[in-house]
N, C-alpha and C positions, 0 to 999 in steps of 0.2 A: 594781453599778457606779454607778448613779444615786445610791445612798445615800452612797458614798464621795465623789462629786463635791459632793453637798450638804453633807457634813461639812467638806470642804475649804473651801467657800464660807463656811460659818458661822465656821470658825476664822479665815479671812482677814478677815472682817468684824469679828470680835471683836478681832483684833490692831490693825486700823485704828482702831476705837473707843478702844482703850486708848491708842494713840499720840495720838489727838486729845485725850483727856482729860489726858494727860501734858503736852501742849504748850499747853493752854488758858491764856488770859489771865485772871487774877483781877481782878475789878472791885470796888472798895470805895468807900464814901462817895459814890456817884453821885447827882447831882441836876441839875435844870435851873432856871434863873432864871425866875421868873414875869414875865409881861409885862402891859402896860396896853393898853387899847383903842387900836388904830391902830399899835401897835409891831409891826414886821415882822421883827424878828430878836432872837435871844437866844443865850445860851451854855449848854452842858452841861459839867459838871465832874465829876471822879472821880480815883481813884488806880488805876493799872494796873500789874500785876506779871506778867510773862511768865516761866514756869519755864525755858523753853529759848531765850528771846530771840525777838522778833518785831518787827513794825512795824505801827502803826496807820495804815492807808492811806486810810481813808474812813469814812463814816457815812451813814445814811439815816433818815428818819422820815416817816411818813405825814402828819404835821402841818406839814412843811416842804417847800417846793419845792426847796430846796438845803440840803445839809448838808456841811460841810467841816471838816477838821482845821486849826485856826488857831494862830498864835503872835502874842503881843503882845510887843514889845520896844522899848527906847529906842534911837533912832538920831539922833545929833546933837542931843540934848536934846528930841526929839519922840517921843511914844509912837506907834508904828505897829503896825497889825494887818494880817496877810495870811495867805492859805492857805499851809500848810506843804507845799510841793511835794515829792513823793517820800515823804511820810509821816513819822511820828514814831517814832524808834527806841525800842524797849523792851528794854534790855539784860537778859540772863538774870538772874533773881532780884532785880533792882533795881526798887524802886517808883518810878514816874514819875507825878508829880502834874499833873493838868490842873486849873487853878485860875484864878479871876479875875486878870487882869493877866499871864497867862502862856499856856501851852498850853491849848486848850479845843476843844470841838466846837461849831462855829458852826451854828445853825439859822436859815436865812434864808427869806424869802418865806413867812412863816407863814400858814397857811390859817385859823387861829383863834387867839385869845389863849390863853396858857398860864396857867391860874389857880392861885393859891396853894392848896396842899392837894390838887391833882389829881395825876395821873401822866401821863407821856408816853412812848410807845414809841419807842425808838431802837435801831437796829441798828448795831453797830460792825463794821468790816471790817478784819481783820488779815491779814498775810502772815507765814508762819513762815520760818525760815532757808532752807527748800527752795523758797520761792516759792509755797507752797500757800495759797490764800485761805481764810480761816475767818471765818464770820459769827457774831456773838454778839448775840442779841436781849435787850434790857433794857427794864424799865419804870422810868423815873426819876421820883422824887418831884419835884414842882414846888414851889419855895419862893422867898421874897424874898431870902434869904441862905442860906449853907451851913448844913445841919443841924448842930446842936451848936455853932454859932458859929464854925466853922472857915472860913477864907477871908476875903475882904474884902467885907463887904456893900456892894452898889451900886458896886463898883469899876469895873465896865464898863457903859457905856451903849451898847447895841447898836442903839438906835433910829436912830442916824445912820450905821450901817455902810453903806458903799458897796461892793457886790461887784464893780463894774466897774473900780475903781481910779481913777476920776475924782476931782475935788475934791469934798469933802462938800457936799451941798445945804444951803442956808441954812434955818434953822428958821422 
């Protein structure tokens, strides 16, 4: 009887693992922008593809006090950046690019500079179509611009980012 229960538990765990692997989000070309001394925020960029559709709802990193999914967009001729409330939709099978000047993971209240050539741990938090939360741990290379020349080098200066929504502080 105990053996049958054990085998049932193993089969259930294996089917859950297969479902998780099937619904996983593929991460490609991931990187984080290097910072300079005193810079308290930066961005992380990548391309995400969800097999069955999902939502990027958050992020965390031990090097940042705050990590959020952000969007930059033009409004009335002014470039604005803000947290993407409710997360970023990842339609099934469609690659969604997080890049300078668009969607990105914002790392704020940095505890240390991110140096060119190092790596930074980042955990992405997804929700699948059923609302199940899935965490995916990554080690992102840190660079001054996108590896392979992709993206817009130095397109985003996060040193002036104000996470409270007030007017930017003067330099």
